[in-house]
C-alpha positions in Angstrom: -16.1 -7.6 0.1 -13.5 -10.3 -0.1 -12.2 -11.4 3.4 -8.4 -10.8 3.8 -6.3 -12.4 6.5 -2.9 -12.1 8.1 -1.9 -15.8 8.0 1.6 -15.3 9.4 3.7 -12.4 10.7 7.2 -12.0 12.0 9.7 -9.3 13.0 13.3 -8.8 14.1 14.4 -7.4 17.4 15.0 -3.7 17.2 18.1 -1.7 17.9 21.1 0.0 16.3 22.8 -2.8 14.3 25.9 -1.5 12.7 26.8 -4.8 11.1 23.3 -5.8 9.8 22.1 -4.8 6.3 18.7 -4.2 4.9 19.0 -7.6 3.1 19.8 -9.4 6.4 16.9 -7.7 8.2 14.6 -8.6 5.4 15.6 -12.2 5.4 15.1 -12.6 9.1 11.6 -11.0 9.1 10.4 -12.8 5.9 11.6 -16.3 7.1 9.8 -15.7 10.5 6.6 -14.7 8.7 6.7 -17.7 6.3 7.3 -20.0 9.2 4.5 -18.5 11.2 2.1 -19.0 8.2 3.4 -22.5 7.5 4.1 -21.2 4.0 6.8 -21.7 1.4 8.4 -19.0 -0.8 6.6 -20.7 -3.8 3.2 -19.9 -2.2 3.8 -16.1 -2.5 2.2 -14.6 -5.6 3.2 -11.0 -5.1 5.2 -8.9 -2.7 5.2 -5.3 -1.4 8.3 -3.8 0.0 8.6 -0.8 2.3 11.7 1.2 2.9 12.5 5.0 3.3 16.2 5.3 4.0 18.2 3.0 1.7 18.1 5.4 -1.2 19.2 8.4 0.9 21.9 6.7 3.0 23.2 3.9 0.8 22.2 5.0 -2.7 20.0 2.0 -3.4 17.1 3.6 -5.4 14.2 2.3 -7.4 14.3 -1.4 -6.9 15.0 -1.9 -3.2 12.5 -4.6 -2.8 13.8 -6.6 -5.8 17.3 -6.3 -4.4 16.3 -7.4 -0.9 14.0 -10.3 -1.9 15.7 -11.8 -5.0 18.7 -13.2 -3.1 16.2 -15.1 -0.9 14.8 -16.8 -4.0 11.8 -14.6 -4.9 11.8 -14.1 -8.6 9.3 -13.8 -11.4 6.5 -12.5 -9.1 5.4 -8.9 -9.1 7.4 -6.9 -6.5 6.2 -3.4 -5.7 8.2 -0.8 -3.8 6.2 1.4 -1.4 7.4 4.7 0.2 4.9 6.8 2.3 7.1 8.1 5.1 6.5 6.5 8.5 3.2 5.1 7.1 5.0 3.1 4.4 4.6 -0.4 6.0 0.8 0.0 6.6 0.4 1.5 3.1 2.2 -1.5 1.6 -0.3 -3.7 3.5 -3.3 -1.7 2.1 -1.9 -2.2 -1.4 -1.6 -5.9 -0.9 -5.2 -6.1 0.5 -6.5 -4.2 -2.5 -4.7 -6.6 -4.8 -6.2 -9.6 -3.1 -9.7 -8.0 -3.0 -9.4 -7.4 -6.8 -8.7 -11.2 -7.1 -5.3 -10.6 -8.7 -3.7 -13.0 -6.2 -4.5 -15.1 -3.2 -1.3 -15.0 -1.1 0.9 -12.0 -0.8 4.0 -10.9 1.2 4.3 -7.5 2.8 7.7 -6.5 4.1 9.1 -3.5 5.8 12.9 -3.2 6.5 14.8 -0.2 7.6 18.4 0.5 8.5 18.6 4.0 9.9 21.7 4.0 12.0 24.9 4.9 10.3 27.3 6.3 12.9 29.7 7.5 10.3 26.9 9.4 8.5 25.3 11.3 11.4 24.5 14.4 9.5 22.9 12.5 6.7 20.9 10.4 9.2 19.2 13.6 10.5 19.0 15.2 7.1 17.0 12.2 5.9 14.1 13.2 8.2 13.6 16.4 6.2 12.3 14.3 3.2 9.2 13.7 5.3 8.0 17.2 4.7 7.9 19.6 1.8 11.5 20.7 1.3 10.4 23.7 -0.7 8.4 25.0 2.2 10.8 23.9 4.9 11.8 27.3 6.1 8.1 28.3 6.3 7.2 25.2 8.2 10.0 25.6 10.6 9.1 29.2 11.3 5.5 28.3 11.8 6.0 25.5 14.3 8.6 27.6 16.2 6.0 30.3 16.9 3.0 28.1 17.8 1.7 28.4 21.3 4.9 29.9 22.6 3.1 31.2 25.8 3.0 27.5 26.9 6.8 27.4 27.2 8.1 28.4 30.6 10.6 31.3 30.2 13.6 29.3 31.4 13.0 26.8 28.5 12.7 29.4 25.7 15.5 29.8 23.1 17.4 26.9 24.6 19.8 25.0 22.3 19.1 21.4 22.9 21.4 20.0 20.2 20.7 18.0 17.1 17.2 16.6 16.6 14.8 15.9 13.7 12.4 18.6 12.5 9.6 16.2 13.5 10.3 16.7 17.2 9.7 20.4 16.8 6.6 19.8 14.8 5.1 17.4 17.4 6.1 19.8 20.2 4.2 22.6 18.6 1.1 20.4 18.3 1.5 19.4 21.9 1.6 23.0 23.0 -1.5 23.8 21.1 -3.3 20.8 22.7 -2.1 22.1 26.1 -3.5 25.6 25.3 -6.9 24.4 24.1 -7.6 21.5 26.4 -5.3 21.9 29.5 -3.2 18.8 28.8 -0.1 18.8 31.0 3.5 17.8 30.6 3.0 15.3 33.4 0.4 13.5 31.3 2.9 13.2 28.5 5.4 11.8 30.9 2.8 9.3 32.2 2.2 8.1 28.6 5.9 7.7 28.1 6.6 5.9 31.4 3.7 3.6 30.7 5.2 2.5 27.4 8.7 2.1 28.8 7.2 -0.2 31.4 5.3 -2.1 28.7 8.5 -2.6 26.8 10.1 -4.4 29.7 7.8 -7.3 28.8 8.7 -7.3 25.1 11.9 -9.1 24.3 12.0 -7.6 20.8 11.9 -4.0 22.0 14.9 -1.7 21.5 14.7 -0.4 25.1 13.6 -2.6 28.0 14.2 -0.2 30.9 11.4 1.0 33.2 11.2 4.7 33.9 9.3 6.5 36.6 7.2 9.6 35.6 9.8 11.7 37.4 12.7 10.1 35.5 10.9 10.9 32.2 10.4 14.5 33.3 14.0 14.7 34.3 15.4 13.5 31.0 17.4 15.6 28.6 15.3 18.3 26.9 14.7 17.7 23.2 12.0 20.2 22.2 9.8 21.6 24.9 7.7 19.9 26.3 9.5 16.7 25.3 12.4 15.1 27.0 14.4 12.3 25.5 12.4 9.4 27.1 9.2 11.0 25.4 10.7 10.6 21.9 11.1 7.7 19.6 14.7 6.6 18.9 16.5 5.9 15.6 16.1 2.2 15.0 17.1 -0.6 12.7 14.7 -3.6 12.1 12.4 -5.5 9.8 8.9 -7.0 9.8 6.9 -9.1 7.3 3.4 -10.5 7.0 1.9 -13.2 4.8 -1.5 -11.9 3.7 -4.2 -14.0 1.9 -7.7 -14.5 0.8 -10.1 -17.2 2.1 -8.9 -19.4 -0.8 -5.3 -18.7 0.1 -5.9 -19.4 3.7 -7.3 -22.8 2.9 -4.3 -23.6 0.8 -1.9 -22.6 3.6 -4.0 -24.4 6.2 -2.9 -21.7 8.7 -4.5 -22.2 12.1 -3.9 -18.9 13.7 -5.0 -16.3 11.1 -6.3 -12.9 12.0 -8.9 -11.1 9.8 -8.4 -7.6 8.5 -11.8 -6.1 9.0 -11.0 -2.6 7.8 -8.1 -0.5 6.5 -8.1 3.1 5.5 -5.4 5.5 4.1 -6.0 9.3 4.4 -3.9 12.3 3.4 -3.7 15.5 5.3 -5.9 18.5 4.6 -5.7 22.3 5.1 -7.2 23.3 8.4 -6.6 25.5 11.4 -3.7 24.2 13.5 -5.8 23.7 16.6 -8.8 22.2 14.7 -8.1 18.8 16.3 -11.7 17.6 15.5 -10.6 17.5 11.8 -7.3 15.8 12.3 -6.1 13.3 9.7 -6.0 10.5 12.3 -9.7 11.0 13.1 -10.6 11.0 9.4 -8.8 7.7 8.8 -10.2 6.1 11.9 -13.8 7.0 11.0 -13.3 5.5 7.6 -11.7 2.3 8.9 -14.4 1.8 11.5 -17.1 2.3 8.9 -15.6 -0.4 6.6 -15.1 -2.7 9.6 -18.6 -2.1 10.9 -17.2 -1.7 14.4 -17.8 0.9 17.1 -14.8 2.5 19.0 -16.2 0.9 22.1 -15.6 -2.5 20.5 -11.8 -2.0 20.5 -9.9 -4.1 23.1 -6.3 -3.0 22.3 -4.6 -0.4 20.2 -1.1 0.3 18.8 -0.7 4.0 17.9 2.1 6.0 16.3 3.7 7.6 19.3 6.7 9.2 17.7 6.4 11.3 20.8 4.4 10.8 24.0 2.0 13.5 23.0 1.2 11.7 19.8 -0.2 8.8 21.7 -2.6 11.1 23.7 -3.7 12.7 20.4 -4.2 9.4 18.6 -6.2 7.9 21.5 -8.6 10.8 20.9 -8.5 10.4 17.1 -9.4 6.7 17.4 -12.4 7.8 19.5 -11.3 5.8 22.5 -12.1 8.8 24.6 -13.6 12.2 23.9 -11.7 15.0 22.1 -9.4 16.8 24.6 -9.6 14.1 27.2 -6.7 12.0 26.1 -4.4 13.3 28.8 -6.9 12.6 31.6 -7.7 9.2 30.1 -4.1 8.3 30.1 -3.5 9.7 33.6 -6.4 7.6 34.9 -4.6 4.4 33.8 -7.1 3.6 31.1 -4.4 3.0 28.4 -2.2 0.9 30.7 -2.2 -2.9 30.7 -5.2 -3.7 32.9 -7.0 -0.5 31.9 -10.1 0.1 29.8 -8.2 0.0 26.4 -4.5 -0.9 26.7 -2.5 1.2 24.2 0.9 0.2 22.9 1.4 -2.9 25.0 4.5 -3.5 22.8 6.2 -0.4 24.3 5.2 1.8 21.4 7.6 3.7 19.2 9.2 5.6 22.1 10.5 2.4 23.7 10.0 -0.6 21.3 11.6 1.5 18.5 10.7 3.1 15.2 12.4 1.7 12.1 10.4 4.0 9.8 9.5 1.7 6.9 8.9 -1.3 9.1 6.9 0.4 11.9 3.4 -0.1 10.5 3.9 -3.9 10.1 5.5 -4.1 13.6 2.4 -2.5 15.1 0.4 -5.3 13.5 2.8 -7.9 14.7 1.9 -6.8 18.3 -1.8 -6.8 17.6 -1.8 -10.2 15.9 0.2 -11.6 18.9 -2.4 -10.1 21.3 -5.4 -11.4 19.3 -3.8 -14.9 19.3 -3.3 -14.6 23.1 0.4 -15.2 22.7 1.8 -12.0 24.3 2.9 -13.5 27.6 3.2 -11.1 30.5 1.9 -8.2 28.4 -1.2 -10.1 27.2 -4.4 -8.0 27.2 -7.0 -10.0 29.1 -9.9 -9.7 26.7 -8.8 -9.3 23.1 -11.1 -9.9 20.1 -10.8 -6.6 18.1 -7.7 -4.4 17.7 -6.8 -1.2 15.9 -3.5 0.3 14.7 -2.9 3.9 13.7 0.3 4.6 11.7 1.0 8.2 10.6 3.7 9.4 8.3 5.4 12.7 7.3 4.3 16.2 8.2 2.6 18.8 6.1 1.5 22.2 7.4 -0.5 21.2 10.5 -0.5 17.4 10.7 0.8 14.1 9.3 0.9 13.9 5.5 -0.5 10.3 5.5 -2.2 8.1 8.1 -3.3 4.4 7.9 -5.8 2.9 10.4 -6.2 -0.9 10.4 -8.9 -2.9 12.3 -8.1 -6.5 13.0 -10.3 -9.3 14.5 -9.6 -12.7 16.0 -10.6 -15.1 13.2 
């Protein structure tokens, strides 16, 4: 199979940028990636553009990538728009990798740019999240998640109005309660995962939040959807990321010196299963496929970035990536194994809960962190031994789990 490399990668800082447009975020990320790859715009033979909100919040449908990239000077080349919920960025990468493996181009650009914060459109901002599930079954899904593992909720937290939030927080909360019921996972373990990531983010100058939280401070945060408090949940974020991806031939043309090899990448869709059948979770399926393609064992993984839209999600994905046995993600986290200096550091970037979660760009931003780690350029948050890395990027929600998940395995070239 044709080797594919990330020759260059770049990202913007994350935050709520009222005065920045999708075009501005795209330009900043793309120029950073081209500079990192020592590439010119003329080197790019095809581009994949990921965005999920511009059509809903700005009315820019259909040709978002062309509109964002053409003002920069990209014209003539094929530009493909990719939307796959929170997994859009990594799905765009998978499509570029497939294009290169099919020998249809040698150097490609993958971009994710998202503007989610529109203070004057608050209702629309939250309504946009509903597009990540089946709107024709929305009432059914909401009823289902509202009644899952209710016995886990302390009486004083039942039927509490916690204010506006996305449907996804309730969905993840239901999964967390089922995990607690089956495996004995605790709220404190979720808080430990969140506090760990908030600490990691203090060492990431691009993170949306760079404030350290104690476990008790996480537990004392405003309730969102039990068992989650605000510091356990990913924020609304604006930001962009881009990667220059190439074949061996393309790499020689660019003469890039710090490339990282993509050893395996897999996209899976959800399946119908019992809600607590975690052994058949979509993330576990995607991970097994990616590991098989990459010919690596989970024990080979030195660092991971996972889709912690909530603190529980990290614990679940640590299990799905087979970094610890099923049901032991909470204890694994509590023992410090996922913290910098632990057995397998997870989300040294700060993760989604603290670094930020600009949906269409998130998957590429995860890879930005892993490429930085594999190059040994992460500064204070550098993982000591770093040769093989894995990213898990989930998107949407359908019945019992994410609708789509991409797992990518990277290796120091």
